Each structure stands twice: as C-alpha cells, then as structure tokens.
C-alpha positions in Angstrom: 0.0 0.2 -0.2 1.0 3.2 -0.7 0.6 4.7 3.1 3.8 2.6 3.6 6.2 4.6 1.6 5.1 7.3 4.7 7.5 5.3 6.9 5.4 6.2 9.6 5.3 10.0 8.8 2.8 12.7 8.3 4.3 14.0 4.8 5.7 12.7 2.0 7.4 14.6 -0.7 8.1 12.1 -3.8 9.8 12.1 -6.9 8.6 10.2 -9.6 11.2 8.8 -11.8 10.8 7.8 -15.5 11.7 4.4 -16.5 12.1 2.8 -20.2 11.7 -0.7 -19.8 14.2 -2.9 -21.6 16.7 -0.4 -21.9 20.4 -0.2 -21.1 20.9 2.1 -17.9 23.0 4.4 -20.3 19.7 4.7 -21.9 17.3 6.3 -18.7 16.1 9.2 -18.3 19.1 12.0 -18.0 16.7 14.3 -16.5 14.8 11.9 -13.5 18.8 10.3 -13.0 20.2 13.6 -12.4 17.2 15.1 -10.1 17.6 11.4 -8.1 21.1 11.9 -7.9 20.8 15.3 -6.4 18.2 14.0 -3.6 20.9 11.3 -1.9 21.5 13.8 1.0 21.0 12.6 4.5 17.0 12.6 5.5 17.5 13.2 8.9 16.5 16.8 8.7 13.3 15.9 6.7 12.4 13.2 9.2 12.9 15.4 11.9 10.3 17.5 10.9 7.8 14.5 9.8 8.6 14.3 6.2 9.6 11.3 4.4 11.5 11.7 1.2 10.9 8.9 -1.6 11.5 8.1 -5.2 8.8 6.3 -7.2 10.2 4.6 -10.4 7.8 4.1 -13.4 9.8 0.5 -13.9 9.2 -2.7 -11.8 11.2 -2.5 -9.1 13.3 -5.8 -10.3 14.4 -4.2 -13.0 14.8 -0.5 -11.6 15.9 -1.1 -8.1 19.5 -2.6 -9.3 20.2 0.9 -11.2 19.3 2.7 -7.9 21.8 0.5 -6.2 24.5 0.7 -8.6 24.4 4.6 -8.4 24.3 4.4 -4.9 20.7 5.9 -3.9 20.3 6.3 -0.4 16.7 7.4 -0.4 14.0 5.1 -0.6 13.4 3.6 -3.8 9.9 2.4 -4.9 8.0 1.3 -7.8 4.8 3.1 -8.7 4.2 0.7 -12.2 0.5 0.9 -12.2 -0.4 3.2 -9.0 -3.6 5.1 -9.0 -1.4 7.8 -7.2 0.2 8.7 -11.0 -3.4 9.8 -11.9 -2.7 9.6 -15.8 0.2 12.1 -15.2 3.7 11.5 -17.2 6.2 10.7 -14.8 9.1 13.1 -14.3 7.3 15.0 -11.5 7.2 15.7 -7.5 4.3 15.0 -5.8 3.9 16.1 -1.9 1.2 13.9 0.2 -0.7 14.3 3.8 -1.7 11.4 5.8 -4.0 11.8 8.4 -4.5 9.7 11.7 -6.7 7.0 9.8 -4.1 6.4 7.2 -6.2 8.3 4.4 -3.9 10.2 1.9 -4.3 13.5 0.2 -2.0 15.1 -2.3 -1.4 18.7 -1.3 1.0 19.9 -4.4 2.6 18.6 -7.5 4.9 20.1 -10.2 6.6 19.0 -13.5 8.7 20.4 -15.8 11.2 23.4 -14.9 9.4 23.1 -11.2 11.3 20.0 -10.5 14.6 22.2 -10.9 13.6 22.7 -6.7 15.8 19.6 -6.4 18.6 20.6 -8.2 21.0 22.3 -5.8 23.7 22.5 -8.3 21.1 24.6 -10.5 20.5 27.1 -7.6 24.3 27.4 -7.1 25.3 27.8 -11.1 22.4 30.6 -11.1 24.2 32.7 -8.6 27.7 32.5 -10.2 28.9 35.2 -12.8 28.1 33.1 -16.0 25.0 31.0 -14.8 24.5 27.7 -16.4 26.2 28.5 -19.2 23.6 26.9 -21.7 22.7 27.9 -24.8 19.2 29.2 -24.5 20.5 32.0 -21.5 20.4 35.5 -23.0 24.2 36.1 -22.2 26.2 38.8 -23.5 28.4 38.6 -26.5 31.6 36.6 -25.4 30.3 35.2 -22.0 31.0 31.7 -22.4 28.7 28.8 -23.0 28.7 25.0 -23.0 30.7 23.4 -26.1 28.4 21.1 -27.5 30.2 21.0 -30.7 32.2 18.1 -30.4 29.2 16.3 -29.0 31.1 15.6 -25.4 28.4 17.8 -23.5 24.8 17.7 -25.2 22.7 20.6 -25.1 20.0 21.5 -23.5 16.1 19.7 -24.4 16.8 17.1 -21.4 20.4 16.4 -22.9 22.3 18.6 -20.6 22.8 16.0 -18.3 24.5 13.8 -20.5 28.6 13.2 -21.3 29.3 11.0 -24.2 26.1 9.4 -24.2 25.6 8.2 -20.4 23.6 10.3 -18.0 26.7 12.2 -16.3 26.1 11.0 -12.4 27.1 7.7 -14.3 30.6 8.5 -14.9 31.4 9.2 -11.2 30.4 5.7 -10.6 31.6 3.7 -13.4 34.2 2.9 -16.1 31.9 0.9 -18.1 31.7 1.7 -21.8 28.6 2.8 -23.1 26.6 -0.1 -24.1 27.0 -1.6 -20.8 24.5 -1.7 -18.0 26.8 -1.1 -15.4 27.0 -4.6 -14.0 
C-alpha cells in the first residue's frame, strides 16, 4: 500500500522517476537521473519534521532497483508501476502528500517541468555564479562562455544537458563501464 512509503511519518515528498523498460542504464532518463542523484542527502532533517522523501519509479522494482543500487542511491526507492497515485500523469514530477490519523492520504501539491528544479541544488548554485548555467538558451552578453556542445561530449539542452558521452552524467562518477553496458 502507498501509505507504507510514508514510513510512519505524516508527510511524504515523492519524486516520480521515468523508466524505459528494457533499455540499458545509459538509456534511462537523464533528467530523472540527475534529480534523483541530487536528492541523495542525509534525510534526518526532513525526518525530524515528520517528512519522508522517496523516489517512485515508473519501472518495475525488479528492473529499476539495481539501477538505484548501482548509483548508490540512499533515498528509498519504490516502483509506482500501475499506481493510482500517478493519476494519468507522465512521470518526471514531484508530488507531496499528507496522511491523516486514519491513513487517508491527500495530495497537497505537485509540479513537473521546470518546477522539478527545486531539487537541483547545483542549478541553484550555478544560477548565482557570474556566468550562470552556461546553456545555449541563456541570454548572455556576447563573449560570455557557454557549454561547448560542438564536439558532442556535452549535449545541448532539451533534456540532454545532463549527458556526457552518451551516459547520464552522474554515471561517470561511479563506473568506468563503456557506453552500451548496464554497469554490472
């Protein structure tokens, strides 16, 4: 039951991670991977305030949990396959829930797209630097640096800005496995 994800707490913040069935790990959603990698923080501060943070994957637990383990994720990982909580939305969103004393669950807020950037602490830091994110869409003065995407080593925006040499960027810090491998 979904209420188990609360782990006894009254509130739940959930990230709903896209999953592409049967694809190798480098083919998984780079945006969801970067968000999930950013929320791998000690959770005690949230727990102290009666909040559980969890990731709900679109894929089956059997297929997706090894990916989370490979990347060293500590945030609880669940499968939301066929869950009514998704309510017809596509994955790649945050949703927030409140549980009452009778284990009734109420969704209090959800966001997708740019709204999910709330989890990207590195974006918050980059946005405060002199040159910002250095992405092509920025309206930067002439001569300011932008990511060099011409050689393909860093992909341009459109969800691809989180890939390097064909893999979600975070995978490079945990493996020397070549592209085409599932990392095992």
